[in-house]
C-alpha positions, -999 to +999 in steps of 0.1 A: -787+108-006-766+136-022-763+153+012-748+122+029-719+121+003-708+157+008-688+150+040-671+120+023-663+142-008-651+170+015-628+147+034-613+133+002-606+168-011-591+178+022-569+147+023-557+155-013-549+191-003-531+182+029-511+155+010-502+181-016-490+205+010-470+178+029-456+162-002-449+196-019-413+206-019-394+194-049-382+222-071-406+232-099-384+229-130-391+246-163-374+252-196-387+288-201-374+291-236-351+274-260-337+277-295-306+267-314-289+298-300-298+296-264-322+287-236-335+299-203-344+276-174-361+283-141-364+263-109-383+273-079-385+256-045-401+264-012-376+259+016-388+256+052-362+280+067-356+317+070-339+333+040-308+341+060-303+304+069-310+293+033-286+319+019-258+310+043-262+273+035-262+280-002-231+301-001-210+290+029-219+253+028-220+247-010-195+218-006-220+200+016-251+201-006-238+203-042-239+170-060-205+155-065-217+139-097-219+174-111-183+185-103-152+179-123-134+162-094-164+141-084-159+155-049-181+184-038-157+191-009-135+208-035-161+235-042-159+270-028-181+301-033-170+337-026-202+358-025-187+391-036-185+408-070-155+391-087-158+361-064-157+326-077-177+294-076-145+274-080-133+239-077-099+225-067-087+197-089-058+172-083-035+191-107-053+224-111-086+242-106-118+252-125-138+285-123-174+274-128-190+309-124-180+344-115-201+364-091-212+397-106-239+409-082-247+403-045-274+415-021-267+394+009-295+372+020-315+381-011-298+375-045-266+365-062-260+367-099-232+348-117-217+348-151-203+318-168-209+285-185-213+254-164-198+220-170-196+208-206-209+242-217-174+256-209-160+239-240-184+257-263-189+292-275-216+302-250-221+326-222-244+322-192-261+343-166-274+326-134-294+341-106-302+328-072-331+348-057-344+343-022-376+358-009-394+353+024-426+334+021-451+317+044-433+289+061-398+300+050-381+309+018-389+308-019-357+300-038-357+309-075-328+297-096-326+309-132-300+302-158-299+318-193-274+306-218-267+320-253-241+315-280-228+288-303-227+251-296-224+224-324-258+210-330-275+239-312-285+246-276-322+236-277-315+199-270-293+208-240-319+228-222-338+199-206-306+183-193-293+216-178-328+222-163-328+187-147-293+191-133-302+225-117-335+211-104-315+183-087-291+208-072-319+229-058-337+199-044-304+189-027-301+224-012-337+222+000-331+188+016-298+199+032-313+231+048-344+212+060-328+180+072-291+184+073-286+159+045-288+166+008-297+130-002 
């Protein structure tokens, strides 16, 4: 009797594994560390495309995949990214502009590091370091997105870490969907 159940059990396990591989894809989000004085978050996603394609989409087409909800103008078309040291992840506004991050390190097709405080963090006494790291993996690219923030914010930074992590996970998932399907939503 036990021998007759093995094929059924094997098929169930195989179905779960295949479903896990097919359904896999959303960014793995993680608050790596947090305290009153800072936090570190890490998001990783497999993207089914060559690193050069992912890099070019991330940099050159940022206005097409970035969530407009996470921009000051509520219009991602206003975003630009210059991938060179001193370059800017900037946004045009109706009556001005905002510098979200400054590029401090670039190895084309592999890694970009930024310095700066995103969104509401700009109004506090914090500094941030963000890294986009791309590596070739089976089936495409592993995109690792880390952001470390430290400094002073009224009430502390620990409570902010999960929100920042969720926003960055959403952004990475939008990039993944954009590269793989042509649409970020």
